[in-house]
C-alpha positions, 0 to 999 in steps of 0.5 A: 721108650718114646713111641715112634711118630708112625706108631703115634699116627697109627694110634690117632687113626684107630681112635678116629675110626673107633669114634666114627664107628661109635657114631654110626652105631648111635646113628643107626640105633637112633634111626631104628629103635625109635621107629620100632618103639613109635610103631609099637606105641601106636599099635598098643594104643590101637589095640586098647581102642579096639578093645574098648570098641569091642566092649561097647559093641558087646553091650550094644548088641546085648541091649539090642538082643534084649529089646528084640526079645521083648518085642517078639514077646510083646507082639505075641501079647498084642495078638492075644490081646487083639483077639480078646478085644475082638471077642469082647466086641462080639459079645457087646453086640450080642448084649446089645441085641439081648437088651433090646429083646429083654423088655419084650421077653419081660412083657410076655412073661408078665402077661402069661403070669397075669393069665395064670393068676386069673386062672387061679382066682377063678379056680378058687371061686369055683372050688366052693361049688364043687362037692364031689370028691373026685372033682375036688382032687382034680381041682387041687391038682390043677391048682398045684400045676398053676402055682408051679407055672406061676413060680416059674414065670416069676423066676424067669421074670427075676432072671431077666431083671437081674441081667438088665440091672446086676450084669457088669457092662461089657462095654466098660470091660471092652474099653479097659481092654482096648486101652491095654491094647493101645499101651501095648502097641505104643510100647512096641513102637518105642522098642522098635524106635530104640532098636533102629537107633541102636542098629545105626550106632552098632553100624557106626561102631563096626565101621570104626572098629573095622577101620581100627583093625586095618590100621592095626594089621598095617602097623603090625606088618610094619613092626614085623618087617622091621623086626625081621629086617633089623634082625636079618643081619644076625642069620642062623646057619645050621651046622647039623645034618638035620633037615632044613625048614624047607625040607620039612615043609608040611611036617613041622610040629605045632608050636603049641601042642594039641592046639586048634586053629582059632584064627586062619591065615589071611583075610576072614570074618571076625570070630565074634562079629561076622560083619567085621573083616580081619587080615591075619599074617599068621595063624592063631592057636589055642590049647590047654597045653601052654608050653610054646616050642620052637618048630625047628632048630635055629638061633633066637635073634630077637625078644621084643616087648610088644606091650606091658606084659607080652613078648614076641620071640623071633627065631632065625632058621637056616635058609633065611627062614624066620619063625615068630611067636607072639603073646608070650607072657613068660620067656624061656630064652634070651637073644642069641640063644641057639635052640633045638627043635621042640625046645620050650620058648616060653608061656603064652597068654592064658584066658578062659581056660586056654592058652593062646598063641599067635604064630608066623613064618617068614622067608626073608621078608615074605610072609608065608602061610604057616598052615601049609608048613605044619604037620597034619594040616 
């Protein structure tokens, strides 16, 4: 049986409407998906550049810290060396005074020595004239005393002579230590110049890093708004009698159990470099527990791959609320899945013995501070 003309025209209209609908869908997709993909690519490149800058900054800070430590140690050595040089200068001055006195001392000792020799000679001459035994004993005693004195003077003369001829010159030692002191000061100047140069380089890297962090934050906001905006057409309406997200403000369970807040919401100093300022659109959590839970019942409206290894999961909740879970490496849910409060969504990034999760909360296109909504805040 042949179709009626009215039926045929109706089929033609339906075909045209289908083509028009397909065209609109392709047009929308071609406008939104590349925009999000392009932003994600730019954000990924910025993330890689930030990591590289942070690595360069850490190396520079370590090098600078090492040199400052050497400077502090060198300053102590210079202080001790300077004190040694001052001591040697004082000894040199004393040595010069002694050198001037030694010839006089030697002359006096020699004169006394010669007098004792004359006394000994006179004593020997008169000894033959002495016959009495008691006087002879006295003569022997006197001779013994004179000989001891002669020996004592000879020892003193020898000692003074040795000081003049064999004692190392303090001048030579002082010259050596002064050279060492100057070498230390030159090294200190060189290290100080290097630290000044590295400080300038550090300031440049920090400034560049701060700019890149701001650019990434701006891109992240655009990406998140775009994801939420694209996903808002598929809102979740609760059919249960459970309390809504708004009703549970201040009582929502942490998405990462037993977690501590690593980065709070809003503007703050960088955790590793206090000179840098970052703006956080959520909170960053760390925990030994690696199971991410949904903070409330809802519907998974997006599982977006943000880089080669990590995903962002967006859950829509009743009342136009959205919870965002980032840094997920192992996803346990799929788009359009309905999830209950406390259901596992995935496993976040793991490093240095801890799991880390970036968590955000939105009301429509308004970014909220999650800290005020979580329990025991």
